[in-house]
C-alpha positions as CSV (number, residue, x, y, z in Angstrom):
1,M,0.1,0.0,-0.1
2,S,1.7,3.2,-1.0
3,G,0.2,6.8,-0.8
4,V,-0.5,9.3,1.8
5,W,-3.5,9.5,4.1
6,V,-5.1,12.8,4.0
7,F,-7.5,14.3,6.3
8,K,-10.1,16.8,4.9
9,N,-13.6,17.9,5.9
10,G,-13.7,15.1,8.7
11,V,-12.8,12.2,6.4
12,V,-9.6,10.3,6.1
13,R,-8.8,9.0,2.7
14,L,-5.7,7.5,0.9
15,V,-4.4,9.3,-1.9
16,E,-2.3,7.1,-3.9
17,N,1.2,7.9,-4.8
18,P,1.3,8.7,-8.6
19,A,5.2,7.9,-8.5
20,N,4.0,4.0,-7.9
21,E,5.2,3.0,-11.3
22,S,7.1,0.1,-12.6
23,T,10.8,1.1,-13.6
24,D,9.9,0.8,-17.3
25,G,7.2,3.5,-17.1
26,R,4.2,1.2,-17.3
27,P,1.6,1.8,-14.6
28,A,1.8,-0.3,-11.5
29,R,-0.8,-3.3,-11.3
30,R,-4.2,-2.5,-10.4
31,K,-5.8,-3.5,-7.1
32,V,-8.6,-5.7,-6.5
33,L,-10.8,-6.3,-3.6
34,V,-10.9,-10.0,-2.5
35,Y,-13.2,-11.8,-0.1
36,T,-10.6,-13.5,2.1
37,P,-13.2,-16.5,3.1
38,T,-13.4,-17.8,-0.2
39,N,-10.5,-16.0,-2.0
40,E,-13.0,-14.4,-4.5
41,V,-12.3,-11.0,-6.3
42,M,-15.2,-8.8,-6.2
43,S,-15.6,-8.0,-10.0
44,S,-19.1,-6.5,-9.7
45,Y,-21.4,-4.5,-7.2
46,T,-23.9,-7.5,-7.4
47,A,-21.0,-10.0,-5.9
48,L,-20.1,-7.2,-3.5
49,E,-23.5,-6.3,-2.3
50,R,-24.2,-10.1,-1.6
51,K,-21.1,-10.5,0.6
52,L,-21.9,-7.1,2.4
53,S,-25.6,-8.3,3.0
54,A,-24.5,-11.7,4.4
55,L,-22.2,-9.6,6.8
56,G,-25.3,-7.5,8.0
57,W,-24.9,-4.5,5.7
58,E,-28.0,-3.0,4.3
59,R,-28.5,-0.8,1.3
60,Y,-29.1,2.8,2.1
61,Y,-31.1,4.7,-0.6
62,D,-30.3,8.2,0.6
63,D,-28.3,9.5,-2.3
64,P,-29.2,8.6,-6.0
65,D,-25.5,9.0,-7.2
66,L,-23.8,6.7,-4.8
67,L,-24.2,3.1,-3.8
68,Q,-24.2,3.2,0.3
69,F,-24.3,0.6,2.7
70,H,-24.8,0.7,6.4
71,K,-25.1,-1.6,9.5
72,Q,-28.0,-1.1,11.9
73,S,-25.4,-2.1,14.8
74,S,-22.9,0.7,14.1
75,V,-22.5,4.2,12.8
76,D,-20.5,3.1,9.6
77,L,-21.4,4.0,6.2
78,I,-19.8,2.7,3.0
79,S,-20.2,5.0,0.0
80,L,-19.3,3.8,-3.5
81,P,-19.5,5.5,-6.9
82,K,-22.6,4.3,-9.0
83,D,-20.3,3.3,-11.8
84,F,-18.2,0.2,-11.0
85,G,-15.7,1.4,-13.3
86,R,-15.0,4.3,-10.9
87,F,-14.6,2.0,-8.0
88,K,-11.0,2.7,-6.8
89,S,-8.6,1.5,-4.2
90,M,-9.7,4.3,-1.6
91,H,-13.2,2.7,-1.8
92,M,-11.6,-0.7,-1.3
93,Y,-9.7,0.2,1.7
94,D,-12.8,1.9,3.2
95,I,-14.5,-1.7,3.0
96,V,-11.6,-3.3,4.5
97,V,-11.3,-1.2,7.4
98,K,-15.0,-1.6,8.0
99,N,-14.9,-5.3,7.6
100,R,-11.5,-6.5,9.1
101,S,-10.3,-9.9,8.2
102,I,-13.2,-10.5,5.7
103,F,-11.8,-8.5,2.7
104,E,-8.4,-7.4,1.6
105,V,-6.9,-5.3,-1.2
106,R,-4.5,-7.1,-3.5
107,D,-2.4,-6.2,-6.4
108,M,-3.6,-8.0,-9.7
């Protein structure tokens, strides 16, 4: 994991280091979110929503531009962009932090 943690407007997020490139100038490998109990890569929001639902997360329909999930037993909220193509490592790490030992981020 490379980058800088930035605290802004009450939110902490990871800003990835743009210098994180291989020596030949190609971009570094992309990151994927993995459901560790089955070693399954989350390749769509449908698969991710199934796993989060099984862990007690519920869809929160407050913002039409985001996919949001919350747990009744906590104040945590997971907010994701509506388009899976815009699902970045900072979103993945948010899920990992709120679901320790269930998800992890790996280089692909």
